[in-house]
MIMI-774633 format. One record per residue (C-alpha): x, y, z; residue in one letter. Coordinates in Angstrom, 2 decimals, always signed. Layout:
% MIMI-774633
((X Y Z) A)
...
//
This chain:
% MIMI-774633
((-4.73 +53.57 -42.98) M)
((-2.06 +51.31 -41.53) K)
((-1.79 +51.04 -37.79) T)
((+1.36 +52.54 -36.27) Q)
((+3.27 +49.95 -34.23) I)
((+5.42 +50.91 -31.24) I)
((+7.68 +48.18 -29.88) K)
((+8.54 +48.48 -26.19) I)
((+10.35 +46.62 -23.46) N)
((+7.78 +46.01 -20.74) R)
((+10.16 +46.66 -17.85) E)
((+12.27 +49.39 -19.40) N)
((+10.18 +51.38 -21.85) F)
((+10.34 +54.99 -22.96) S)
((+7.83 +57.18 -21.16) Q)
((+7.67 +59.27 -24.34) E)
((+6.03 +56.32 -26.11) D)
((+3.44 +56.03 -23.32) I)
((+2.75 +59.78 -23.40) V)
((+2.25 +59.62 -27.17) F)
((-0.22 +56.72 -26.95) C)
((-2.06 +58.34 -24.03) A)
((-2.53 +61.50 -26.12) K)
((-4.01 +59.37 -28.91) V)
((-6.60 +58.06 -26.44) I)
((-7.37 +61.51 -24.97) R)
((-7.92 +62.87 -28.49) R)
((-10.49 +60.20 -29.28) G)
((-8.21 +57.59 -30.83) G)
((-8.05 +53.84 -30.30) V)
((-4.94 +52.00 -29.09) V)
((-4.02 +48.30 -28.83) V)
((-1.86 +47.49 -25.81) F)
((-0.67 +44.50 -23.75) P)
((-1.90 +43.46 -20.32) T)
((-0.90 +40.45 -18.24) E)
((-3.96 +38.53 -19.50) T)
((-4.47 +39.31 -23.21) V)
((-4.02 +42.29 -25.51) Y)
((-6.66 +44.97 -25.11) G)
((-7.97 +47.71 -27.36) V)
((-8.79 +50.94 -25.56) G)
((-10.35 +54.35 -25.93) C)
((-11.73 +57.15 -23.77) D)
((-14.79 +55.75 -21.98) F)
((-16.38 +59.20 -21.78) N)
((-15.91 +60.07 -25.47) N)
((-19.09 +59.00 -27.28) E)
((-17.49 +59.20 -30.72) K)
((-14.52 +57.09 -29.62) A)
((-16.84 +54.58 -27.95) M)
((-18.91 +54.36 -31.13) G)
((-15.77 +53.67 -33.09) R)
((-14.72 +50.97 -30.62) L)
((-18.12 +49.28 -30.95) R)
((-17.77 +49.34 -34.71) E)
((-14.27 +47.86 -34.51) I)
((-15.40 +45.09 -32.15) K)
((-18.71 +44.54 -33.99) K)
((-20.39 +44.73 -30.61) R)
((-24.00 +45.75 -29.95) S)
((-24.90 +48.57 -27.57) V)
((-26.48 +45.99 -25.28) N)
((-23.09 +44.48 -24.45) K)
((-21.04 +46.96 -22.41) P)
((-17.27 +47.35 -22.32) F)
((-15.26 +46.95 -19.13) S)
((-13.07 +49.79 -17.88) V)
((-9.45 +49.70 -16.73) L)
((-8.29 +51.87 -13.82) I)
((-4.75 +52.48 -12.46) P)
((-5.64 +52.61 -8.74) Q)
((-8.14 +50.55 -6.70) P)
((-9.64 +53.62 -4.99) E)
((-10.86 +54.93 -8.36) L)
((-13.57 +52.26 -8.37) I)
((-15.73 +54.67 -6.36) S)
((-15.85 +56.96 -9.42) N)
((-17.97 +54.35 -11.18) F)
((-20.08 +52.82 -8.42) S)
((-21.62 +53.99 -5.15) S)
((-21.93 +50.45 -3.80) S)
((-21.10 +50.20 -0.10) N)
((-20.65 +46.41 -0.10) N)
((-17.41 +45.67 +1.82) P)
((-17.00 +42.35 -0.01) S)
((-16.33 +44.22 -3.26) I)
((-13.35 +45.87 -1.60) Y)
((-12.21 +42.58 -0.08) K)
((-12.02 +41.09 -3.57) L)
((-10.15 +43.96 -5.19) I)
((-7.80 +44.19 -2.22) D)
((-7.05 +40.48 -2.60) A)
((-6.70 +40.30 -6.40) F)
((-5.86 +43.78 -7.73) W)
((-3.77 +44.55 -9.57) P)
((-4.51 +41.31 -11.37) G)
((-6.70 +39.22 -13.69) P)
((-10.07 +39.93 -12.04) L)
((-12.88 +42.02 -13.54) T)
((-15.67 +42.90 -11.12) V)
((-19.13 +43.71 -12.41) V)
((-20.77 +46.10 -9.97) I)
((-23.74 +48.51 -9.81) P)
((-22.97 +51.55 -11.95) S)
((-23.64 +55.18 -11.16) K)
((-23.15 +56.25 -14.76) R)
((-24.64 +54.89 -17.97) G)
((-26.11 +51.39 -17.65) G)
((-27.14 +49.49 -14.53) P)
((-23.79 +47.69 -14.20) T)
((-20.16 +48.20 -15.14) I)
((-17.10 +45.94 -15.28) G)
((-13.90 +47.30 -13.71) I)
((-10.35 +45.93 -13.62) R)
((-6.90 +47.07 -12.52) M)
((-4.33 +45.20 -14.63) P)
((-1.07 +43.88 -13.22) N)
((+1.07 +45.08 -16.11) H)
((+3.52 +47.98 -16.00) K)
((+2.84 +49.16 -19.55) T)
((-0.95 +48.99 -19.23) A)
((-0.95 +50.79 -15.88) L)
((+1.35 +53.53 -17.19) S)
((-0.84 +54.02 -20.24) L)
((-4.17 +54.29 -18.44) I)
((-2.67 +56.52 -15.77) E)
((-1.10 +58.83 -18.35) E)
((-4.34 +58.92 -20.36) A)
((-6.00 +60.70 -17.41) Q)
((-9.39 +59.32 -18.35) C)
((-11.41 +56.17 -17.88) A)
((-10.24 +53.68 -20.53) V)
((-12.75 +51.24 -22.00) A)
((-10.71 +48.19 -22.94) A)
((-12.13 +44.93 -24.28) P)
((-9.83 +42.29 -25.75) S)
((-8.20 +43.30 -29.04) A)
((-10.05 +40.90 -31.33) N)
((-13.23 +40.77 -33.38) L)
((-16.23 +39.27 -31.60) E)
((-16.08 +35.48 -31.78) G)
((-12.34 +35.24 -32.38) N)
((-9.86 +34.10 -29.70) P)
((-8.41 +36.93 -27.58) P)
((-4.88 +37.81 -28.78) P)
((-1.79 +36.95 -26.77) L)
((+0.61 +38.96 -28.97) T)
((+0.45 +42.24 -30.84) C)
((+0.75 +40.32 -34.11) E)
((-2.37 +38.28 -33.27) E)
((-4.26 +41.47 -32.38) A)
((-3.38 +43.13 -35.67) L)
((-4.58 +40.13 -37.68) R)
((-8.05 +41.37 -36.77) D)
((-7.53 +45.08 -36.17) L)
((-4.71 +46.31 -38.43) D)
((-5.86 +49.50 -40.10) G)
((-8.81 +49.88 -37.71) M)
((-6.87 +51.29 -34.75) V)
((-4.49 +54.22 -34.60) D)
((-1.60 +52.73 -32.63) V)
((-0.58 +49.29 -31.37) A)
((+1.92 +48.82 -28.55) I)
((+3.94 +45.65 -29.06) D)
((+5.14 +44.48 -25.66) G)
((+5.69 +40.83 -26.49) G)
((+3.61 +37.86 -25.43) K)
((+1.26 +38.22 -22.47) T)
((+2.09 +36.45 -19.19) D)
((-1.15 +34.66 -18.36) I)
((-2.49 +34.11 -21.86) G)
((-6.08 +33.94 -20.69) Q)
((-8.77 +36.59 -20.34) A)
((-9.52 +37.82 -16.82) S)
((-11.99 +36.12 -14.52) T)
((-15.23 +38.12 -14.60) V)
((-17.34 +38.02 -11.45) V)
((-20.72 +39.68 -10.95) S)
((-21.19 +41.30 -7.55) L)
((-24.72 +42.52 -8.16) I)
((-26.48 +40.06 -5.86) S)
((-25.68 +38.72 -2.39) D)
((-23.47 +36.00 -3.86) K)
((-20.58 +36.38 -6.33) P)
((-21.34 +34.84 -9.72) T)
((-18.66 +33.85 -12.23) I)
((-19.61 +35.25 -15.64) L)
((-16.39 +34.22 -17.33) R)
((-13.89 +31.68 -15.93) P)
((-10.26 +32.70 -15.74) G)
((-7.10 +32.06 -13.77) S)
((-8.74 +33.08 -10.47) I)
((-10.99 +30.26 -9.32) T)
((-14.45 +30.35 -7.75) K)
((-12.98 +28.88 -4.56) E)
((-10.45 +31.73 -4.33) E)
((-13.15 +34.32 -4.96) I)
((-15.52 +32.84 -2.39) D)
((-12.77 +32.66 +0.23) K)
((-11.96 +36.37 -0.13) A)
((-15.58 +37.48 -0.57) Y)
((-16.97 +35.78 +2.52) Y)
((-14.03 +36.43 +4.86) K)
((-15.03 +38.76 +7.70) K)
((-12.66 +41.71 +8.18) T)
((-12.21 +43.35 +11.59) I)
((-10.32 +46.66 +11.78) L)
((-9.00 +48.30 +14.97) F)
((-8.04 +51.98 +14.81) V)
((-6.05 +54.24 +17.13) C)
((-3.72 +57.18 +16.49) T)
((-0.23 +55.80 +15.90) G)
((-0.95 +52.06 +15.52) N)
((+1.73 +51.36 +18.09) S)
((-0.27 +50.78 +21.31) C)
((-4.06 +50.41 +21.64) R)
((-5.02 +49.09 +18.21) S)
((-2.03 +46.72 +18.32) V)
((-3.18 +45.29 +21.65) M)
((-6.69 +44.81 +20.28) A)
((-5.53 +43.25 +17.01) E)
((-3.17 +40.74 +18.61) Y)
((-5.54 +39.84 +21.45) L)
((-8.37 +39.08 +19.02) L)
((-6.00 +37.23 +16.67) R)
((-4.94 +35.05 +19.57) S)
((-8.55 +34.27 +20.47) R)
((-9.46 +33.50 +16.83) L)
((-6.22 +31.88 +15.69) R)
((-8.12 +28.86 +14.32) H)
((-10.56 +30.95 +12.28) R)
((-9.36 +31.15 +8.66) E)
((-12.55 +32.99 +7.71) D)
((-11.62 +36.11 +9.69) V)
((-9.06 +38.79 +8.78) D)
((-7.98 +40.98 +11.71) I)
((-6.05 +44.18 +10.95) I)
((-5.21 +47.50 +12.58) S)
((-4.13 +50.98 +11.58) G)
((-3.55 +54.50 +12.83) G)
((-5.10 +57.82 +11.84) T)
((-1.75 +59.63 +12.20) S)
((+0.90 +57.19 +10.97) V)
((+3.49 +58.92 +8.81) F)
((+6.48 +56.60 +9.18) L)
((+6.40 +52.82 +9.64) A)
((+7.56 +51.81 +13.10) S)
((+7.33 +48.91 +15.53) S)
((+4.88 +48.67 +18.40) A)
((+6.02 +50.46 +21.55) S)
((+8.25 +48.49 +23.89) G)
((+5.60 +48.57 +26.61) E)
((+2.95 +47.26 +24.21) T)
((+5.19 +44.37 +23.21) I)
((+5.85 +43.67 +26.90) A)
((+2.21 +43.61 +28.07) V)
((+1.25 +41.41 +25.13) L)
((+4.13 +39.08 +25.93) K)
((+2.61 +38.64 +29.39) E)
((-0.49 +37.37 +27.56) E)
((+1.65 +34.87 +25.68) G)
((+1.52 +36.94 +22.47) I)
((+4.51 +38.00 +20.35) D)
((+4.02 +41.39 +18.69) A)
((+7.70 +42.16 +18.15) A)
((+7.37 +42.08 +14.36) K)
((+4.40 +44.45 +14.20) H)
((+4.83 +47.37 +11.77) V)
((+2.56 +50.39 +12.08) S)
((+0.27 +51.19 +9.13) K)
((-1.83 +54.24 +8.28) P)
((-5.57 +53.69 +7.99) V)
((-6.42 +53.68 +4.29) T)
((-9.69 +54.09 +2.43) T)
((-9.39 +50.48 +1.28) M)
((-9.05 +49.27 +4.88) M)
((-12.18 +51.15 +5.90) L)
((-14.29 +50.10 +2.93) K)
((-13.45 +46.40 +3.19) K)
((-14.01 +46.17 +6.96) A)
((-17.21 +44.59 +8.26) D)
((-16.59 +45.97 +11.75) L)
((-14.42 +48.97 +12.66) I)
((-13.50 +49.46 +16.31) F)
((-11.99 +52.81 +17.32) V)
((-10.45 +53.88 +20.61) M)
((-11.94 +57.38 +20.86) T)
((-14.77 +59.50 +19.49) S)
((-12.14 +61.61 +17.71) V)
((-11.02 +58.55 +15.74) H)
((-14.63 +57.89 +14.79) R)
((-15.07 +61.47 +13.56) S)
((-11.83 +61.28 +11.55) Q)
((-12.96 +58.08 +9.85) I)
((-16.45 +59.35 +9.00) L)
((-15.09 +62.62 +7.67) E)
((-12.99 +60.58 +5.29) R)
((-15.41 +57.73 +4.41) V)
((-18.91 +58.66 +5.66) P)
((-20.54 +55.58 +4.11) E)
((-19.02 +53.28 +6.78) V)
((-21.03 +55.00 +9.52) D)
((-23.03 +51.88 +10.44) Q)
((-19.87 +49.80 +10.83) R)
((-17.86 +52.01 +13.22) V)
((-17.99 +51.46 +16.99) Y)
((-16.14 +52.72 +20.02) L)
((-14.41 +49.65 +21.41) L)
((-15.21 +50.60 +25.00) K)
((-18.94 +50.52 +24.23) E)
((-18.75 +46.75 +24.50) F)
((-17.46 +46.64 +28.05) I)
((-20.71 +47.52 +29.83) D)
((-23.76 +45.32 +29.63) E)
((-25.63 +48.02 +27.75) Y)
((-23.52 +49.55 +24.97) P)
((-25.68 +52.68 +24.96) G)
((-25.07 +53.49 +28.62) A)
((-23.80 +56.97 +29.45) K)
((-20.22 +57.66 +30.38) G)
((-16.76 +58.15 +28.93) D)
((-16.31 +55.75 +26.01) R)
((-12.75 +56.71 +25.09) D)
((-9.77 +54.45 +25.81) I)
((-6.91 +56.83 +26.71) P)
((-3.60 +56.61 +24.88) D)
((-0.97 +55.10 +27.20) P)
((+1.89 +56.40 +25.04) M)
((+4.38 +58.24 +27.25) G)
((+2.77 +56.91 +30.42) G)
((+4.00 +54.44 +33.00) S)
((+3.94 +50.66 +32.66) Y)
((+0.82 +50.48 +34.89) P)
((-0.93 +52.72 +32.32) N)
((-0.23 +50.08 +29.67) Y)
((-1.42 +47.33 +32.00) K)
((-4.67 +49.18 +32.63) H)
((-5.09 +49.83 +28.89) C)
((-4.66 +46.20 +27.86) I)
((-6.99 +45.13 +30.68) S)
((-9.72 +47.44 +29.34) T)
((-9.18 +46.28 +25.76) I)
((-9.12 +42.64 +26.81) K)
((-12.49 +43.03 +28.51) E)
((-13.95 +44.56 +25.35) A)
((-12.45 +41.82 +23.17) I)
((-14.11 +39.20 +25.35) N)
((-17.47 +40.84 +24.62) K)
((-17.09 +41.38 +20.87) I)
((-15.81 +37.86 +20.23) I)
((-19.39 +36.71 +19.77) N)
((-19.94 +39.24 +16.97) L)
((-17.23 +37.77 +14.79) V)
//
């Protein structure tokens, strides 16, 4: 058979073409398609017959697994139960993009390689396919990875059902592959993302402050700690709210009390707490026990990393008493002054943990 070729414009393509190719994958077919790195050849990861066909096309042994492409970072949890925050730091820093992470697998073999490509066509295809897409480079083993559809079909014409021709790839180099199985990241295949860039993201400590609207308490905590650690490039300090629906600035009173501390928070924009934020954080400080419950209901595996900020004010964090920091929103200016004073005292205690 001759492979059907579909030419597309990467930025302005017909969704009908994507739907057609996605159906081919869902029905057990094999499709060549462009990514920002090189051309890939994909099939349904969960279809044994399709996977067998892909192995035959690639001339690859069963001992060498295929990586999987996903359209959203959060979907990585479908393939691995790893609770290592550094995995999420890396994918937050480099996805979508030319980084494949090899992580412990909860299906099939002991490890699995996952990537989220930074290419509109590829993302549309794997999202429309509605299945995990195994996608090695579209070449025979030992040959250079293809940068155009024409190069891919020199090896695979007649072996695959459809090939999407989206022109030459942007990067022209296969993705960086990094193993995250041990305590240290290990480069398995060099690419455009360097070891120095990977190490910087992997080892950076992430501190997350959480309140309700991300306009008062968590903002005070974030900016106070940032001010104290402004010379630390190895620390990322962020904040978010459990009930943020529309982006807004910090409250006027919050900006004012921080200004008294010599801190400018006028450009702060509120953000909702996301799963990615929680999973990449080494330490999560919440303002109330309700915030803690909301977080653990959503991402229970971060239990050992969530603390009430006020716990760190007393000499003994386990001492009895009210550990909530009340929301000053709607209160008087003295309420805000008292709130920032409480948070400042806690920040002075947790500084040694960072």
